[in-house]
Structures are given as C-alpha cells and as structure tokens.
N, CA, C and O atoms as a MOPAC input file, in Angstrom:
PM7 MOZYME 1SCF
protein

 N    117.90000 1    95.96400 1   118.67600 1
 C    117.13200 1    94.89400 1   118.10600 1
 C    116.18200 1    95.47000 1   117.05300 1
 O    115.56200 1    96.50900 1   117.28100 1
 N    116.06800 1    94.80800 1   115.91300 1
 C    115.21900 1    95.28100 1   114.81900 1
 C    113.75200 1    95.07900 1   115.17300 1
 O    113.37600 1    94.07900 1   115.78500 1
 N    112.94700 1    96.03200 1   114.78300 1
 C    111.52200 1    95.97300 1   115.03100 1
 C    110.84100 1    95.24900 1   113.87000 1
 O    111.07000 1    95.59600 1   112.71100 1
 N    110.01900 1    94.26400 1   114.16200 1
 C    109.31800 1    93.52200 1   113.12600 1
 C    107.90000 1    94.04900 1   112.98400 1
 O    107.20500 1    94.27400 1   113.97500 1
 N    107.48400 1    94.24200 1   111.75000 1
 C    106.12600 1    94.67600 1   111.46000 1
 C    105.55100 1    93.79300 1   110.36800 1
 O    106.23700 1    92.91100 1   109.85000 1
 N    104.30100 1    94.02600 1   110.02100 1
 C    103.67500 1    93.25900 1   108.93900 1
 C    104.36700 1    93.50200 1   107.61100 1
 O    104.34300 1    92.64300 1   106.73000 1
 N    104.98000 1    94.65900 1   107.46300 1
 C    105.63700 1    94.98600 1   106.20800 1
 C    107.08800 1    94.53300 1   106.19000 1
 O    107.84000 1    94.91200 1   105.29200 1
 N    107.49600 1    93.72700 1   107.16800 1
 C    108.87500 1    93.24900 1   107.24700 1
 C    109.10500 1    91.97900 1   106.44000 1
 O    110.21600 1    91.44800 1   106.44500 1
 N    108.10400 1    91.48700 1   105.75900 1
 C    108.24300 1    90.26500 1   104.97700 1
 C    109.29400 1    90.45700 1   103.88500 1
 O    109.33800 1    91.51900 1   103.26300 1
 N    110.13300 1    89.46500 1   103.64100 1
 C    111.12400 1    89.59200 1   102.56800 1
 C    110.47600 1    89.64800 1   101.18300 1
 O    111.14600 1    89.97900 1   100.20500 1
 N    109.20100 1    89.33500 1   101.08900 1
 C    108.49700 1    89.40300 1    99.80700 1
 C    107.99900 1    90.82000 1    99.50000 1
 O    107.60800 1    91.09800 1    98.36600 1
 N    108.00700 1    91.71100 1   100.48000 1
 C    107.56200 1    93.08600 1   100.29500 1
 C    108.78900 1    93.98400 1   100.22700 1
 O    109.36300 1    94.34000 1   101.25600 1
 N    109.18300 1    94.34300 1    99.03300 1
 C    110.40000 1    95.13400 1    98.83800 1
 C    110.05000 1    96.59100 1    98.58800 1
 O    109.19100 1    96.89100 1    97.75900 1
 N    110.70200 1    97.49100 1    99.29200 1
 C    110.53000 1    98.91800 1    99.07500 1
 C    109.30900 1    99.52900 1    99.74000 1
 O    108.85300 1   100.59100 1    99.31700 1
 N    108.76600 1    98.88800 1   100.77100 1
 C    107.57600 1    99.39900 1   101.43500 1
 C    107.89700 1   100.14800 1   102.72900 1
 O    107.00000 1   100.39500 1   103.53500 1
 N    109.14900 1   100.50700 1   102.93500 1
 C    109.53800 1   101.21300 1   104.16100 1
 C    108.79100 1   102.53300 1   104.29700 1
 O    108.44900 1   102.94700 1   105.40500 1
 N    108.53700 1   103.19700 1   103.16400 1
 C    107.85700 1   104.48300 1   103.20600 1
 C    106.41600 1   104.34200 1   103.69900 1
 O    105.89100 1   105.24500 1   104.35000 1
 N    105.78500 1   103.22300 1   103.39300 1
 C    104.41400 1   103.00100 1   103.86700 1
 C    104.40200 1   102.89900 1   105.38800 1
 O    103.49700 1   103.41800 1   106.04000 1
 N    105.40300 1   102.23300 1   105.95200 1
 C    105.48100 1   102.15100 1   107.41600 1
 C    105.59700 1   103.53900 1   108.03300 1
 O    104.95500 1   103.83300 1   109.04100 1
 N    106.42100 1   104.39300 1   107.42300 1
 C    106.56700 1   105.74600 1   107.97800 1
 C    105.27300 1   106.53700 1   107.80700 1
 O    104.94900 1   107.36200 1   108.66200 1
 N    104.52000 1   106.30600 1   106.71600 1
 C    103.22500 1   106.96800 1   106.54200 1
 C    102.24400 1   106.54000 1   107.62100 1
 O    101.50000 1   107.36600 1   108.14900 1
 N    102.23800 1   105.25900 1   107.95000 1
 C    101.33700 1   104.74700 1   108.99200 1
 C    101.69500 1   105.37200 1   110.34200 1
 O    100.80900 1   105.77500 1   111.09600 1
 N    102.98000 1   105.45200 1   110.64200 1
 C    103.41100 1   106.08600 1   111.89800 1
 C    103.02000 1   107.55100 1   111.92600 1
 O    102.54200 1   108.05000 1   112.94500 1
 N    103.22500 1   108.25700 1   110.79100 1
 C    102.89300 1   109.67800 1   110.71000 1
 C    101.40000 1   109.89100 1   110.89800 1
 O    100.99000 1   110.81800 1   111.59600 1
 N    100.58200 1   109.04100 1   110.28000 1
 C     99.12900 1   109.17900 1   110.40500 1
 C     98.67400 1   108.93400 1   111.83800 1
 O     97.77700 1   109.62400 1   112.32400 1
 N     99.27200 1   107.97300 1   112.51800 1
 C     98.85900 1   107.69100 1   113.89100 1
 C     99.25500 1   108.82900 1   114.83100 1
 O     98.53300 1   109.11600 1   115.78500 1
 N    100.39100 1   109.47900 1   114.57600 1
 C    100.78200 1   110.63500 1   115.38700 1
 C     99.83900 1   111.80700 1   115.15700 1
 O     99.50000 1   112.51700 1   116.10300 1
 N     99.40700 1   112.02400 1   113.91100 1
 C     98.56700 1   113.16900 1   113.58500 1
 C     97.12300 1   112.96100 1   114.00300 1
 O     96.36500 1   113.92800 1   114.08200 1
 N     96.72400 1   111.73100 1   114.27100 1
 C     95.32300 1   111.47800 1   114.61400 1
 C     94.99300 1   111.91400 1   116.03500 1
 O     93.82100 1   112.06000 1   116.38200 1
 N     96.01500 1   112.12300 1   116.85900 1
 C     95.72800 1   112.59400 1   118.20500 1
 C     95.37600 1   114.07600 1   118.15100 1
 O     95.87800 1   114.80200 1   117.29200 1
 N     94.55000 1   114.51200 1   119.02800 1
 C     94.15000 1   115.91300 1   119.04300 1
 C     92.85500 1   116.07000 1   119.80600 1
 O     92.37100 1   115.13300 1   120.44100 1
 N     92.29500 1   117.27900 1   119.73500 1
 C     91.10600 1   117.56700 1   120.51500 1
 C     89.80900 1   117.31700 1   119.75000 1
 O     88.72800 1   117.54100 1   120.29500 1
 N     89.89100 1   116.86200 1   118.50800 1
 C     88.68600 1   116.56500 1   117.75400 1
 C     88.03500 1   117.77300 1   117.11100 1
 O     86.91400 1   117.68200 1   116.61100 1
 N     88.72100 1   118.90200 1   117.11900 1
 C     88.16900 1   120.11500 1   116.51500 1
 C     88.93400 1   120.44800 1   115.26000 1
 O     90.16400 1   120.40500 1   115.28200 1
 N     88.29600 1   120.76900 1   114.19700 1
 C     86.85400 1   120.76400 1   114.00000 1
 C     86.36300 1   119.36700 1   113.64400 1
 O     87.12900 1   118.55200 1   113.12900 1
 N     85.09900 1   119.08700 1   113.91200 1
 C     84.57500 1   117.77700 1   113.52100 1
 C     84.54200 1   117.67000 1   111.99500 1
 O     84.43700 1   118.67300 1   111.28900 1
 N     84.63500 1   116.43800 1   111.50700 1
 C     84.67600 1   116.25000 1   110.05700 1
 C     84.02300 1   114.93100 1   109.66000 1
 O     83.86400 1   114.02300 1   110.47600 1
 N     83.65200 1   114.85100 1   108.39700 1
 C     83.13800 1   113.62600 1   107.78000 1
 C     84.01900 1   113.30000 1   106.58100 1
 O     84.59800 1   114.19400 1   105.96300 1
 N     84.11700 1   112.01500 1   106.25800 1
 C     84.73900 1   111.58300 1   105.00800 1
 C     83.71500 1   110.68200 1   104.34100 1
 O     83.26000 1   109.70200 1   104.93100 1
 N     83.35500 1   111.01700 1   103.11200 1
 C     82.35100 1   110.21500 1   102.42100 1
 C     82.82900 1   109.82200 1   101.02600 1
 O     83.59100 1   110.53900 1   100.37700 1
 N     82.35900 1   108.67500 1   100.59900 1
 C     82.60700 1   108.20300 1    99.23500 1
 C     81.44100 1   108.68300 1    98.39400 1
 O     80.28800 1   108.37800 1    98.70000 1
 N     81.72600 1   109.43000 1    97.33700 1
 C     80.67500 1   109.95600 1    96.47300 1
 C     80.33100 1   108.93500 1    95.39700 1
 O     81.19000 1   108.14900 1    94.99800 1
 N     79.08300 1   108.93500 1    94.91900 1
 C     78.70800 1   107.98400 1    93.87200 1
 C     79.55900 1   108.20600 1    92.62200 1
 O     79.86000 1   109.33900 1    92.24500 1
 N     79.93300 1   107.10700 1    91.99800 1
 C     80.75400 1   107.18300 1    90.79400 1
 C     79.87500 1   107.58700 1    89.61900 1
 O     78.78600 1   107.04200 1    89.43800 1
 N     80.33600 1   108.52500 1    88.83500 1
 C     79.58700 1   109.00800 1    87.67900 1
 C     80.25200 1   108.49400 1    86.40600 1
 O     81.33600 1   108.94400 1    86.03700 1
 N     79.60000 1   107.56000 1    85.74600 1
 C     80.13900 1   107.02300 1    84.49600 1
 C     81.48700 1   106.37100 1    84.69900 1
 O     81.65800 1   105.53500 1    85.58600 1
 N     82.44700 1   106.75900 1    83.87000 1
 C     83.78200 1   106.17200 1    83.94700 1
 C     84.76100 1   107.05700 1    84.71600 1
 O     85.97500 1   106.89000 1    84.59600 1
 N     84.23300 1   108.00900 1    85.51300 1
 C     85.10200 1   108.87200 1    86.31800 1
 C     85.76000 1   108.06000 1    87.42400 1
 O     85.22100 1   107.04000 1    87.85400 1
 N     86.94200 1   108.51700 1    87.89400 1
 C     87.60600 1   107.80200 1    88.99400 1
 C     86.84400 1   107.94700 1    90.30300 1
 O     85.96200 1   108.79600 1    90.43600 1
 N     87.20100 1   107.09900 1    91.27100 1
 C     86.58300 1   107.14800 1    92.60000 1
 C     86.77900 1   108.53400 1    93.20900 1
 O     87.85200 1   109.12800 1    93.10300 1
 N     85.71200 1   109.04200 1    93.85400 1
 C     85.76900 1   110.36700 1    94.46500 1
 C     85.46700 1   110.27200 1    95.95300 1
 O     84.60200 1   109.50600 1    96.37900 1
 N     86.18700 1   111.05700 1    96.73100 1
 C     85.96500 1   111.17100 1    98.17100 1
 C     85.74200 1   112.63500 1    98.49900 1
 O     86.21600 1   113.51900 1    97.78500 1
 N     85.01900 1   112.89000 1    99.58200 1
 C     84.81300 1   114.26400 1   100.04300 1
 C     85.06900 1   114.32000 1   101.53700 1
 O     84.51300 1   113.53500 1   102.30600 1
 N     85.91700 1   115.25700 1   101.94100 1
 C     86.14600 1   115.55800 1   103.35400 1
 C     85.36800 1   116.83100 1   103.64600 1
 O     85.55200 1   117.84600 1   102.97400 1
 N     84.50100 1   116.77700 1   104.64700 1
 C     83.70400 1   117.93900 1   105.03800 1
 C     84.05600 1   118.29200 1   106.47400 1
 O     83.92200 1   117.46000 1   107.37200 1
 N     84.50700 1   119.52700 1   106.69300 1
 C     84.84800 1   120.01200 1   108.03200 1
 C     83.86100 1   121.09000 1   108.44100 1
 O     83.53200 1   121.96800 1   107.64300 1
 N     83.38400 1   121.02900 1   109.68400 1
 C     82.47300 1   122.03900 1   110.22600 1
 C     83.31400 1   123.20600 1   110.73600 1
 O     83.95300 1   123.11000 1   111.78300 1
 N     83.30600 1   124.31100 1   109.98300 1
 C     84.15900 1   125.45800 1   110.31000 1
 C     83.32600 1   126.73700 1   110.43700 1
 O     83.68700 1   127.77800 1   109.88700 1
 N     82.21900 1   126.65000 1   111.16000 1
 C     81.34500 1   127.81200 1   111.34200 1
 C     82.13900 1   128.97000 1   111.92800 1
 O     82.92700 1   128.79000 1   112.85600 1
 N     81.92400 1   130.15400 1   111.38000 1
 C     82.60500 1   131.34700 1   111.86800 1
 C     83.88900 1   131.66600 1   111.12900 1
 O     84.44100 1   132.75200 1   111.30100 1
 N     84.37400 1   130.75100 1   110.31300 1
 C     85.58300 1   130.99400 1   109.53000 1
 C     85.20200 1   131.49400 1   108.14200 1
 O     84.26500 1   130.98600 1   107.52600 1
 N     85.92800 1   132.48600 1   107.65700 1
 C     85.75800 1   132.99200 1   106.29700 1
 C     86.82200 1   132.35000 1   105.40000 1
 O     87.76600 1   131.73200 1   105.89300 1
 N     86.66300 1   132.50000 1   104.09000 1
 C     87.63600 1   131.94100 1   103.13800 1
 C     89.06500 1   132.32500 1   103.50500 1
 O     89.97200 1   131.49300 1   103.48700 1
 N     89.24700 1   133.60100 1   103.83800 1
 C     90.60500 1   134.09600 1   104.11800 1
 C     91.17000 1   133.57700 1   105.44400 1
 O     92.36600 1   133.72000 1   105.69700 1
 N     90.33500 1   132.98100 1   106.28700 1
 C     90.78500 1   132.40200 1   107.55600 1
 C     91.27000 1   130.96500 1   107.40000 1
 O     91.85700 1   130.40100 1   108.32400 1
 N     91.02300 1   130.37200 1   106.22900 1
 C     91.31900 1   128.96300 1   106.00900 1
 C     92.43400 1   128.79400 1   104.98500 1
 O     92.56800 1   129.58600 1   104.05200 1
 N     93.22600 1   127.75000 1   105.17900 1
 C     94.31100 1   127.42600 1   104.24300 1
 C     94.31500 1   125.91100 1   104.03000 1
 O     94.33200 1   125.14200 1   104.99100 1
 N     94.30000 1   125.49300 1   102.76500 1
 C     94.33300 1   124.08000 1   102.40400 1
 C     95.57100 1   123.86600 1   101.54800 1
 O     95.72400 1   124.49600 1   100.50200 1
 N     96.46600 1   122.96500 1   101.99900 1
 C     97.69400 1   122.69400 1   101.25800 1
 C     97.93700 1   121.19100 1   101.18200 1
 O     97.42700 1   120.42200 1   101.99800 1
 N     98.72300 1   120.78800 1   100.19100 1
 C     99.17400 1   119.40600 1   100.07400 1
 C    100.68700 1   119.44700 1    99.97600 1
 O    101.24700 1   120.11000 1    99.10300 1
 N    101.34900 1   118.72400 1   100.88900 1
 C    102.80400 1   118.66100 1   100.87800 1
 C    103.22900 1   117.25600 1   101.29900 1
 O    102.78700 1   116.74200 1   102.32700 1
 N    104.09200 1   116.64500 1   100.49000 1
 C    104.60200 1   115.30300 1   100.79400 1
 C    103.47600 1   114.33300 1   101.12900 1
 O    103.52100 1   113.66600 1   102.16300 1
 N    102.48500 1   114.25000 1   100.28000 1
 C    101.33500 1   113.35400 1   100.40500 1
 C    100.52200 1   113.57800 1   101.68600 1
 O     99.84300 1   112.66400 1   102.15600 1
 N    100.58900 1   114.77700 1   102.24400 1
 C     99.77700 1   115.11700 1   103.41000 1
 C     98.89500 1   116.31100 1   103.06500 1
 O     99.38100 1   117.37100 1   102.67200 1
 N     97.57900 1   116.11400 1   103.22200 1
 C     96.61800 1   117.19700 1   103.05300 1
 C     96.51200 1   117.90200 1   104.39300 1
 O     96.17900 1   117.28100 1   105.40200 1
 N     96.79400 1   119.19700 1   104.40600 1
 C     96.79400 1   119.97000 1   105.64900 1
 C     95.74900 1   121.07400 1   105.54400 1
 O     95.74500 1   121.84400 1   104.58300 1
 N     94.86100 1   121.15000 1   106.53700 1
 C     93.85700 1   122.20300 1   106.60900 1
 C     94.11500 1   122.99200 1   107.87600 1
 O     94.16500 1   122.43300 1   108.97200 1
 N     94.28000 1   124.30000 1   107.71900 1
 C     94.54200 1   125.17500 1   108.86600 1
 C     93.47900 1   126.26200 1   108.90700 1
 O     93.04700 1   126.76600 1   107.87000 1
 N     93.06600 1   126.61400 1   110.11000 1
 C     92.13300 1   127.70600 1   110.31200 1
 C     92.68200 1   128.66100 1   111.34500 1
 O     93.12800 1   128.25200 1   112.41700 1
 N     92.64400 1   129.94500 1   111.00800 1
 C     93.12700 1   130.97600 1   111.93500 1
 C     92.11600 1   132.12500 1   111.93600 1
 O     91.86900 1   132.74300 1   110.90100 1
 N     91.54500 1   132.39900 1   113.08800 1
 C     90.64700 1   133.54000 1   113.23200 1
 C     91.36500 1   134.60200 1   114.04100 1
 O     92.04800 1   134.29700 1   115.01900 1
 N     91.20700 1   135.83800 1   113.63200 1
 C     91.84100 1   136.91900 1   114.38600 1
 C     90.87000 1   137.42300 1   115.45300 1
 O     89.65300 1   137.40000 1   115.27400 1
 N     91.43100 1   137.86700 1   116.54000 1
 C     90.63000 1   138.42300 1   117.63000 1
 C     90.09400 1   139.78800 1   117.20300 1
 O     90.82500 1   140.60700 1   116.64600 1
 N     88.82900 1   140.01800 1   117.46800 1
 C     88.22500 1   141.31600 1   117.17100 1
 C     88.35200 1   142.19400 1   118.40400 1
 O     87.65200 1   141.99300 1   119.39700 1
 N     89.24800 1   143.16500 1   118.33500 1
 C     89.51600 1   144.00500 1   119.51000 1
 C     88.50400 1   145.12100 1   119.68000 1
 O     88.35700 1   145.65400 1   120.78000 1
 N     87.79300 1   145.49000 1   118.60500 1
 C     86.85000 1   146.60600 1   118.71300 1
 C     85.50700 1   146.20500 1   119.31900 1
 O     84.64800 1   147.05800 1   119.54300 1
 N     85.32300 1   144.92000 1   119.58300 1
 C     84.06000 1   144.47000 1   120.16500 1
 C     84.23500 1   144.18600 1   121.65100 1
 O     85.26100 1   143.65600 1   122.07700 1
 N     83.22700 1   144.54200 1   122.42900 1
 C     83.24800 1   144.26500 1   123.85800 1
 C     82.19500 1   143.20700 1   124.14800 1
 O     81.00300 1   143.43100 1   123.93700 1
 N     82.63900 1   142.05900 1   124.62900 1
 C     81.72600 1   140.95100 1   124.90000 1
 C     81.30000 1   140.97400 1   126.36800 1
 O     82.14000 1   141.14600 1   127.25100 1
 N     80.03600 1   140.80500 1   126.62800 1
 C     79.53600 1   140.61500 1   127.97900 1
 C     79.75900 1   139.15600 1   128.36600 1
 O     80.15600 1   138.84400 1   129.48800 1
 N     79.49400 1   138.27600 1   127.41000 1
 C     79.76900 1   136.85700 1   127.57900 1
 C     80.31800 1   136.34900 1   126.25900 1
 O     79.79800 1   136.68900 1   125.19600 1
 N     81.36100 1   135.54100 1   126.31800 1
 C     81.93500 1   135.01000 1   125.08300 1
 C     81.98300 1   133.49100 1   125.16100 1
 O     82.85000 1   132.91800 1   125.82100 1
 N     81.03900 1   132.84500 1   124.47800 1
 C     80.99000 1   131.39400 1   124.42200 1
 C     81.53600 1   130.84600 1   123.11900 1
 O     81.82100 1   129.65300 1   123.01100 1
 N     81.68500 1   131.72400 1   122.11700 1
 C     82.23600 1   131.32900 1   120.82100 1
 C     83.60600 1   131.99000 1   120.70500 1
 O     83.70600 1   133.16900 1   120.36800 1
 N     84.63700 1   131.24000 1   120.97900 1
 C     85.98300 1   131.79600 1   120.97500 1
 C     86.56900 1   131.76700 1   119.56600 1
 O     86.24400 1   130.89100 1   118.76500 1
 N     87.43100 1   132.73100 1   119.27800 1
 C     88.21900 1   132.68900 1   118.04800 1
 C     89.23800 1   131.57800 1   118.25800 1
 O     90.03100 1   131.62600 1   119.19800 1
 N     89.21700 1   130.60800 1   117.40900 1
 C     89.98700 1   129.39400 1   117.63300 1
 C     90.82000 1   129.06300 1   116.41100 1
 O     90.40100 1   129.31200 1   115.28100 1
 N     91.98400 1   128.50900 1   116.63200 1
 C     92.83800 1   128.03600 1   115.54800 1
 C     92.79600 1   126.52000 1   115.52300 1
 O     92.57900 1   125.87700 1   116.55100 1
 N     93.00300 1   125.95800 1   114.35200 1
 C     93.06500 1   124.50700 1   114.26100 1
 C     93.99000 1   124.10400 1   113.12900 1
 O     94.31500 1   124.88700 1   112.23600 1
 N     94.38900 1   122.87100 1   113.20700 1
 C     95.15500 1   122.24500 1   112.13600 1
 C     94.72000 1   120.79200 1   112.06600 1
 O     94.78400 1   120.07500 1   113.06400 1
 N     94.28300 1   120.35800 1   110.91000 1
 C     93.81500 1   118.98800 1   110.70200 1
 C     94.55900 1   118.45400 1   109.48200 1
 O     94.64300 1   119.13500 1   108.46000 1
 N     95.09800 1   117.24200 1   109.58300 1
 C     95.85100 1   116.69600 1   108.45300 1
 C     95.39800 1   115.27600 1   108.13100 1
 O     94.93800 1   114.53100 1   108.99600 1
 N     95.54500 1   114.93300 1   106.86200 1
 C     95.18700 1   113.61800 1   106.34600 1
 C     96.32800 1   113.14300 1   105.45100 1
 O     96.79900 1   113.89600 1   104.59900 1
 N     96.76800 1   111.92100 1   105.63500 1
 C     97.80700 1   111.34800 1   104.77700 1
 C     97.12000 1   110.76100 1   103.55000 1
 O     96.19400 1   109.96000 1   103.67300 1
 N     97.57700 1   111.16300 1   102.36400 1
 C     96.97200 1   110.72500 1   101.11200 1
 C     97.77800 1   109.59000 1   100.49100 1
 O     99.00900 1   109.61200 1   100.49600 1
 N     97.07800 1   108.61000 1    99.96200 1
 C     97.73600 1   107.50200 1    99.27200 1
 C     98.24800 1   107.98200 1    97.91800 1
 O     97.80200 1   109.00900 1    97.40700 1
 N     99.18100 1   107.24000 1    97.34600 1
 C     99.63200 1   107.54000 1    95.99600 1
 C     98.43400 1   107.51000 1    95.06600 1
 O     97.58700 1   106.62300 1    95.16500 1
 N     98.36300 1   108.46000 1    94.18000 1
 C     97.25300 1   108.51400 1    93.23300 1
 C     96.09000 1   109.35100 1    93.70200 1
 O     95.19500 1   109.64200 1    92.90900 1
 N     96.06400 1   109.76200 1    94.99200 1
 C     94.98700 1   110.63000 1    95.48200 1
 C     95.33200 1   112.06800 1    95.11200 1
 O     96.46000 1   112.52100 1    95.30700 1
 N     94.35400 1   112.76800 1    94.58300 1
 C     94.57200 1   114.13900 1    94.13400 1
 C     93.43400 1   115.02000 1    94.61600 1
 O     92.26700 1   114.64000 1    94.51500 1
 N     93.76700 1   116.19900 1    95.14100 1
 C     92.74700 1   117.14900 1    95.58100 1
 C     92.23100 1   117.86500 1    94.33600 1
 O     93.00200 1   118.47400 1    93.59500 1
 N     90.92400 1   117.78600 1    94.11600 1
 C     90.32700 1   118.41300 1    92.93300 1
 C     89.78600 1   119.79900 1    93.22800 1
 O     89.93100 1   120.70800 1    92.41100 1
 N     89.15400 1   119.97500 1    94.40800 1
 C     88.55900 1   121.27600 1    94.70100 1
 C     88.33600 1   121.42300 1    96.19500 1
 O     88.33400 1   120.44900 1    96.94700 1
 N     88.14700 1   122.68400 1    96.60300 1
 C     87.79700 1   122.99900 1    97.99100 1
 C     86.82700 1   124.17500 1    97.94500 1
 O     87.03400 1   125.13500 1    97.20300 1
 N     85.76900 1   124.08900 1    98.74500 1
 C     84.78800 1   125.17000 1    98.77300 1
 C     84.18400 1   125.32100 1   100.15400 1
 O     84.06900 1   124.35600 1   100.90900 1
 N     83.79800 1   126.55100 1   100.47400 1
 C     83.20600 1   126.87300 1   101.76900 1
 C     81.76800 1   127.30900 1   101.53400 1
 O     81.51100 1   128.25500 1   100.78900 1
 N     80.82200 1   126.60500 1   102.18200 1
 C     79.40600 1   126.92100 1   102.00700 1
 C     78.67200 1   126.58600 1   103.28900 1
 O     78.77300 1   125.47100 1   103.80200 1
 N     77.93000 1   127.55800 1   103.80500 1
 C     77.10100 1   127.36300 1   105.01100 1
 C     77.90700 1   126.83700 1   106.19800 1
 O     77.41600 1   125.99600 1   106.95100 1
 N     79.11900 1   127.31400 1   106.37200 1
 C     79.94000 1   126.90500 1   107.51400 1
 C     80.60000 1   125.55200 1   107.35600 1
 O     81.18100 1   125.03700 1   108.31100 1
 N     80.52400 1   124.95500 1   106.15900 1
 C     81.15200 1   123.66000 1   105.90300 1
 C     82.21200 1   123.81700 1   104.81700 1
 O     81.94200 1   124.33300 1   103.73200 1
 N     83.41300 1   123.36400 1   105.12800 1
 C     84.50200 1   123.33300 1   104.14200 1
 C     84.49800 1   121.95200 1   103.51100 1
 O     84.68900 1   120.94900 1   104.19800 1
 N     84.28100 1   121.89900 1   102.19100 1
 C     84.23500 1   120.62500 1   101.47700 1
 C     85.45600 1   120.52500 1   100.57400 1
 O     85.72800 1   121.41500 1    99.76700 1
 N     86.18400 1   119.42700 1   100.72500 1
 C     87.37700 1   119.17800 1    99.92000 1
 C     87.14400 1   117.88500 1    99.15800 1
 O     86.96400 1   116.82300 1    99.75400 1
 N     87.14700 1   117.98300 1    97.82400 1
 C     86.91100 1   116.81700 1    96.97900 1
 C     88.23200 1   116.24000 1    96.49500 1
 O     89.12300 1   116.96200 1    96.04700 1
 N     88.33200 1   114.92200 1    96.59800 1
 C     89.53000 1   114.20200 1    96.17100 1
 C     89.13500 1   113.14900 1    95.14700 1
 O     88.00300 1   112.66600 1    95.15000 1
 N     90.06400 1   112.79800 1    94.27800 1
 C     89.85600 1   111.68900 1    93.34900 1
 C     91.02800 1   110.73400 1    93.49500 1
 O     92.14700 1   111.13000 1    93.82000 1
 N     90.73400 1   109.46500 1    93.24400 1
 C     91.78800 1   108.45300 1    93.24000 1
 C     92.03600 1   108.08900 1    91.78700 1
 O     91.22000 1   107.42400 1    91.14900 1
 N     93.17800 1   108.53700 1    91.27200 1
 C     93.54300 1   108.23400 1    89.90000 1
 C     94.08500 1   106.81500 1    89.84500 1
 O     94.99900 1   106.46300 1    90.59100 1
 N     93.52600 1   106.01200 1    88.97100 1
 C     93.93700 1   104.61500 1    88.84700 1
 C     95.11700 1   104.56000 1    87.87800 1
 O     94.99500 1   104.96100 1    86.72100 1
 N     96.25800 1   104.06200 1    88.35700 1
 C     97.41800 1   104.00500 1    87.46200 1
 C     97.19100 1   102.98400 1    86.35500 1
 O     96.49900 1   101.98100 1    86.53400 1
 N     97.78300 1   103.26600 1    85.22800 1
 C     97.69000 1   102.35200 1    84.09700 1
 C     98.48000 1   101.09200 1    84.41100 1
 O     99.63000 1   101.15900 1    84.84700 1
 N     97.85300 1    99.93900 1    84.18500 1
 C     98.54100 1    98.66400 1    84.42600 1
 C     99.52300 1    98.44300 1    83.29400 1
 O     99.17700 1    98.51800 1    82.11500 1
 N    100.75100 1    98.17100 1    83.68200 1
 C    101.81700 1    98.04400 1    82.70300 1
 C    102.55300 1    96.73700 1    82.94200 1
 O    102.99200 1    96.45500 1    84.05700 1
 N    102.68400 1    95.94800 1    81.89700 1
 C    103.44500 1    94.70500 1    81.97100 1
 C    104.69000 1    94.91800 1    81.12500 1
 O    104.60900 1    95.31200 1    79.96200 1
 N    105.84600 1    94.64900 1    81.72900 1
 C    107.10900 1    94.85400 1    81.04200 1
 C    107.92600 1    93.58100 1    81.13700 1
 O    108.10800 1    93.02500 1    82.22000 1
 N    108.41200 1    93.13100 1    80.00700 1
 C    109.23600 1    91.92300 1    79.97000 1
 C    110.68500 1    92.31600 1    80.22900 1
 O    111.19900 1    93.26100 1    79.63000 1
 N    111.33500 1    91.58700 1    81.12400 1
 C    112.72700 1    91.84800 1    81.47200 1
 C    113.58100 1    90.80300 1    80.78200 1
 O    113.41400 1    89.60200 1    80.99300 1
 N    114.48200 1    91.27000 1    79.96800 1
 C    115.40300 1    90.36500 1    79.26800 1
 C    116.45900 1    89.86000 1    80.22400 1
 O    116.98700 1    90.62800 1    81.02800 1
 N    116.76900 1    88.60100 1    80.15000 1
 C    117.79200 1    87.99500 1    80.99200 1
 C    119.07900 1    88.02100 1    80.20600 1
 O    119.16100 1    87.47300 1    79.10700 1
 N    120.08800 1    88.65900 1    80.77500 1
 C    121.37200 1    88.78100 1    80.09000 1
 C    122.45700 1    88.08600 1    80.86500 1
 O    122.20800 1    87.10300 1    81.56300 1
 N    123.66100 1    88.59800 1    80.74300 1
 C    124.82100 1    88.01600 1    81.41100 1
 C    124.83300 1    88.31600 1    82.89100 1
 O    123.81300 1    88.17700 1    83.56600 1
 N    125.97600 1    88.72500 1    83.39800 1
 C    126.16300 1    89.01500 1    84.82300 1
 C    125.36300 1    90.24100 1    85.24000 1
 O    125.28600 1    91.21000 1    84.48500 1
 N    124.76000 1    90.21500 1    86.43900 1
 C    124.07800 1    91.42400 1    86.93300 1
 C    125.10300 1    92.53000 1    87.18100 1
 O    126.25100 1    92.26300 1    87.53500 1
 N    124.67700 1    93.74500 1    86.99400 1
 C    125.58600 1    94.87300 1    87.21700 1
 C    125.85200 1    95.04400 1    88.70100 1
 O    125.03100 1    94.66400 1    89.53600 1
 N    127.00000 1    95.61700 1    89.02600 1
 C    127.38500 1    95.78100 1    90.42900 1
 C    127.25200 1    97.22900 1    90.87000 1
 O    128.10500 1    97.73200 1    91.60200 1
 N    126.20300 1    97.90000 1    90.43900 1
 C    125.99000 1    99.30600 1    90.80000 1
 C    125.63700 1    99.46100 1    92.23300 1
 O    125.42400 1   100.58000 1    92.70000 1

C-alpha cells in the first residue's frame, strides 16, 4: 500500500527528494546531544543574503581534531580526540570523546566559513536567493514521447 504524506498532492511535482531529506534529518536528529550547539540568525547587513551561524561547544578539541564537510546537502561535523598515553590520570572526568553532528542544508544554503575560538566552533552559512526567472513556453503541435 502506498504511503500518503503532505507532499503526495498531485499539484506538487518532483518533491520526492524533499521527503527523503525530511526522513534523513529525522534519523540524524537522534543521538546523545553531544556536543551541545546553537543555531542563530545573524543580523542582515545591507543587501547581503540571510546569514545563519551554528555554534558547537567543543572544549578540548584543537583545529586538527575537527573536520567540517558538506556532501549531498548535508553539513557534517566530526570531532576525534586521541588518547594521551603518556599521561597518568588519578581521576579522569574529562574523557577523550568522538562525535559526529550533521545538519541537512536546503538548496541555496552555502557554508561560508568555520572557525574555532575559546572552545566554540562557529560555522557561518548564507542562504543565496535564486534569481526569479519567468519563461514563456510556446505551445506547439503534439507533445514529444520521450
């Protein structure tokens, strides 16, 4: 039996990929909540496009411990700390921890920069507004059978 969703309307053509993005985002949202993060809308400056900032609390991680990638409209942030074998801990409350956090990006979202300062990884994104284009379609004879 076919599954019906809000995007199943016959008036919405070609939106199957959005449904898969929604499913992918809901699967990726589960996790242990580490590292904590904020998403904020930055004030618009003049005629610049809308800007967003993702801030992750990554205390103890160095630049070389972090990896930020974008693949198939998914922003992926990974952190890997190596165990320090030359140190002997009497008590260890701060563990070397790995994480992976991902965000699904809409069409037109672009990562502009990433920086690490005071234990916070800040990733700036912009939403590029596509140019509105009106195109007239000529009506001809029989439709093609491609």
